[in-house]
N, C-alpha and C positions, 0 to 999 in steps of 0.2 A: 303677469309681466314683472312683478317685483323681483329684485335681485339684479346682479351684474349681467351685462350682455355677454352672451357666449362669443368666442372669437369670431370676428367678422370675416366673411368670405371675400374673395377678390372679384366676385361677380358684381356688376353694377346694376342698379335698379332705378326705376323712375321715381323722382322726387319733385315736389312742387317747386316751381320757380315763381315765387309770388311777390317779388319786389314791386311795390305799388307804383304804377305809372298812370294813375287815373287823372282824368281832366276834372275841372271844377264841376262841370255838369254831371258827370258820373258820380262824383263824391256827393253832390247834393241829392242825387236820386236815392242814395243809401240812407239818408237821414230821415228821422221822423219829424224833427223840428230843430231849427238852429238856435244857438244860444250865444251870448256875448263871449267871445274868445279873443286871445291876443291876435295882433295883426298877422295876416297871412295864414290863418287857420280856418278850417270849416269843421264844425263839431256837432253831431246830432245829440240831442239831450232828452227828448220826450221819454217818459217811462214806458217800458215795454209791457206787453200784455202779461198777466200772471202766469199763463202757460209757458212763457219763455224764460221764467226765472231760472238762473243758472244753478246747477247742482253744486254742493260744496266742493271746493277744490281738494285734491288729494293732499296728503301729508307732505310737507316740504322736506323731503329727503332726496338724496341723490338718485334713488331708484323709484321715485314716485311715479304713478301712472294714473290715467283716467280710463274708464271702460273702453274696451275694444270696439271698433266699428261693427255694425250688424252684418249678418251674412248678406242681406239685401244690398248694403252699401258696397261690400267687397265685390259683389257680382257686377257692379257697374264699372269696375276698373277696366281700362283698355288693355290690350295685349302688351307684354313687355317689349320695350325697344332694346335691341341689341346692336344697333348700328351707331357708329360714331359720326355725328354731323360734321360737315366741312366748316360751316360757319354757324355760330349760335346767334339767334336774333329773336325778336318778339314773335309770338305765335299765339293765336286764339285756338283753343282746343276744347272739345266738349267736357273734358275731364280735368286737364292740367293746362292752365294758361301759363305762358312764359313771358317774362318781362326783363329786358336788358336795356341799358342806356345806349349802347352802341353794339352793332354786330361785331363779333370777334371769333377767332379760331379757338376751338376747345383747348383747355390747358393740358399740356403734356404731363400725365400723372407721374412719369418716371423722373422728369427733371424739375417738377414743381417743388418749390420751397416756400414755407411760411416764414417770412422774415419778421422777426419781432425786435423792436428797437424803442428808442425814446427813454423815458424815465424808468429804466430797469437796471438792476445790478448785473444781470447776465444776458446781454443781447445775444440772440441766437437765430439760427436758420434751421428749420425742421423739415424733413422730408415726409412724404405720406406714410412711409413705413414707421417713421418716428412717432407720429401722432396716433397711429393705429395701435401702438404698443402702450399708450397711456391708459390709465383706468377708464373703462367704458361704462356707459349707462344707457338706458332707453326709457322712453315714455310715449304715451299716446297724447297727441296735442293737435289742435285745429289751427291752421294758419289762416288768418283773416286778412283780406285785401281791401284797400279803400275803394276798389271798383265794385264792391258789394258781395263778391263771392268768397268762398272759403273752401278748405279741404282738410280732412282729418287723416293723419297717418301716424305710424310708429317711427319715431325719430331716434337714431342712435348716434352716439358720439361721446365727447368728453365735456367736462364742465370747467368753468373758469379756474377753479382751484388747481386743476392739473396743470394748466398753463402757468399760473402764478407761482407754483412751487418750483418751476424750472427756470423762469426768467427773473424772479424776485423783484416785483414792482417796488419802486421807492415810495415812502410814505406820502410824498407830495403828488404822486400820480393819482388823479381823480377821474380821468376819462381815458377812453381808448378810441382811436380812429382805425377803421377798417378800410383798406383799399382793395379794389377788386380788378379782375382781369379785363373787364369791359370799360374801365375808367370810372366806375361807380365808387362812391365812398359813403361811409356812415359813421356816426359818432354815438357812443353810449357811455354812461357813467360806469365806473368800476362797481359801484353799489348795485346797479341793475344787473350787470353781468354776473355778479356773484349770487344772484337769485338762483336757487336750485332748480327752478323750472326752465332756466335758459340753457340751451344746448348748443355746443359747437358741433354741428352736424357733419358726420361722415357717411351715414347710411340711412336708408329708409326701408322699413320692413325687412330688416336683417341683411340687406345687400347694399353694397357701396352705391353712392350717388351716380346717376348718369350725368354726362357732361351738361346736357341742356338744362338740368335742374340744379346746377350750382357746384358740381364737382371741381376739385376734390373736397372743398370745405365751404360750408355756409353756416349762417347763424339761424337759430330759431328762438324768437321771443314770443311765447304763447299769448301774453297779455298785450302785445303791441301789433299794429298793422304790419303787413308784410314788408313794407319798404324799410323797416328797421332791420330785417333779417337778411343782411347782405349775402350775396352769392359769389361763388368763384373767388373767395378771399385769397389774396396773395401776400398781404402785409398787415401787421398790427403794430400800431405805434401808441405807446403810453404817454400821456400828456397831463399837464395841470390845468388845461383849458377845455371847457365844454364847447357848445355851439351846435349849429344845425348841420344835418347831413345833406346829401345831394338834393333829394326831393323837397326837403324843408327849405332849401335855398332857392330852387327854381319854381316850386309849386306851392299851392295853398295848404300846406300840411304842417302840423305841429312838429317841433323838434323832438318832443318826447314820444310821439307816435302811439300813445295809449288808445286802445280800442274804446270807442264811445258808444253809448246807447243808440240803437237804430235798427236797421234791417240787414239780414244776411240771406244769401242764396247759396247754400252749400252745394258744391259741385258733385259731392259723393252721395247726395240725397236729391237726385234729379227732380226738378219740378216743385220743390218745397221752398217756402218763404218763411223765414224765422225772424222773430223780434229778439233782440239781444239787449242785455242790460249794460254792457260795457265791461272791459277787462277780459280776462281769458274766457273763451267760450267752452264751457264744460257740460252744458245741458244736453248736447247731442253730438 
């Protein structure tokens, strides 16, 4: 998988919509044991079993990858969806669960614009064609949800550097706010966004995202819970203030969203229960 992504096709493919909408009960069920954490957080901390020790993460380069899913895992994937839903909303699926704050019509890919503003020298409005022309990369990463499940996929898109080169964030810009088509919003630091493992996702498994999984643009933070990986992003605002995102404001979740030690039930490895150490899941 090393090396730049080949030109993306215009076919859309199924991608995880894993923004965390877990209740406190479900979050607690994922934990091995609680530990003292800041107010409004629930965080598992017990040490995992030795067999679940994460493999070393790949080299931090724009084209870094982790091993591809096994043939058995790929065999569990559902048929491709080629239909455009009238309304996007929450859905439990044996393979891909979908989470949105509010039901909403799919984004029109032709008229969609990524509006970038705030503390930048070059505010801009980018079309899907624009961002598809930026330098592309791909990596295999597992998305982990606070509801205990996860899914591994090949994510393709661009990195923070490609965006920064075009809009020129000002030195005092320390954080970025992402606003989404369903009314969701999330905040991340520029430092975390610049991590080479973070992907501004346009495709999954070499095909453009389907609407229900966050098209045209979503985020992928491999070391953070899914609620940090905003979907159906429409606007990016650079700011000098941090703060909590949507779920960290209304639910018992940390603002940083770092994956904690605990339990995982990977949807692509049906029936398996895994202990995890915390951080990016690279052991399976």
